[in-house]
N, C-alpha and C positions, 0 to 999 in steps of 0.2 A: 504494500500500500504506500502511496506517495506521501511524503512529508513536506511541509513548507520549507523553502530554502532560507527565507529570512522572516524575522519576526515583524508583525504589524505594529505600528506606533500606537501609542495610547489615543492620539487624536483620531486616527483612522478606525480604531476599535470602537471608540465612543460614538463616532459619527454613524457607524453602522447600527449601533444599539439604539440610537435616537429614534429609529422607526418604531420601536416597541414602546415608546413613552405613552402613558395614559394621561389624558387631560381630564380635568374635573368638569362635570356637567353643570351648566349654568341653571340654577334653580331660583325660584322666587317663592314668596309666601302667598298663600291663598288669602284674599281680602276677607273672606267670610269665616273660615275656620283656622287660618294661620298654619296650615299644613304645607310642607315644602312640595312644590309642584314644578314640572317643567313648564317653560314659558310657552304661551300660545296653545295650551292644552286644557282639557276639562279636568277639574280637580277630582281625583278618584275617591276622596272621602266624602265630600258634600255634593259633588256633581254639578257645580256652577262654573260658568265661564262668562267673564265680563259682567258679573252681577246678575245673570239670568240662570235659572235652573235648566240645564240641558239634559241631564240624565237623572232619572229617579233613583234614589239610593234607598228607598223604603224596602224592607224585607218582603220577598215574594211569598205569597201564600201557596201552600201545596194543594193540589186538586184532590178532592175526595173520590174514592172509587165507589161505583154504584153497586 
C-alpha cells in the first residue's frame, strides 16, 4: 500500500477539515410562548406564525369503535 512521500502542513490539514465545520442554527423566540423556533416557520409548541394560529395544537380525540 502506498504511503505519503511528504507530510501535509498544518494549514493544509486544517483547511481540508474546515469543510466539516458545523455552524449554529439561527433561532428566535416565539412572541407568544417564548419557545426557540427557526425563523420564518410555524412554532411547533403553540402553532402560531406572525401572530395568527396556523396549526391547531389541541389534542386529537380518538374515534370510538361501533
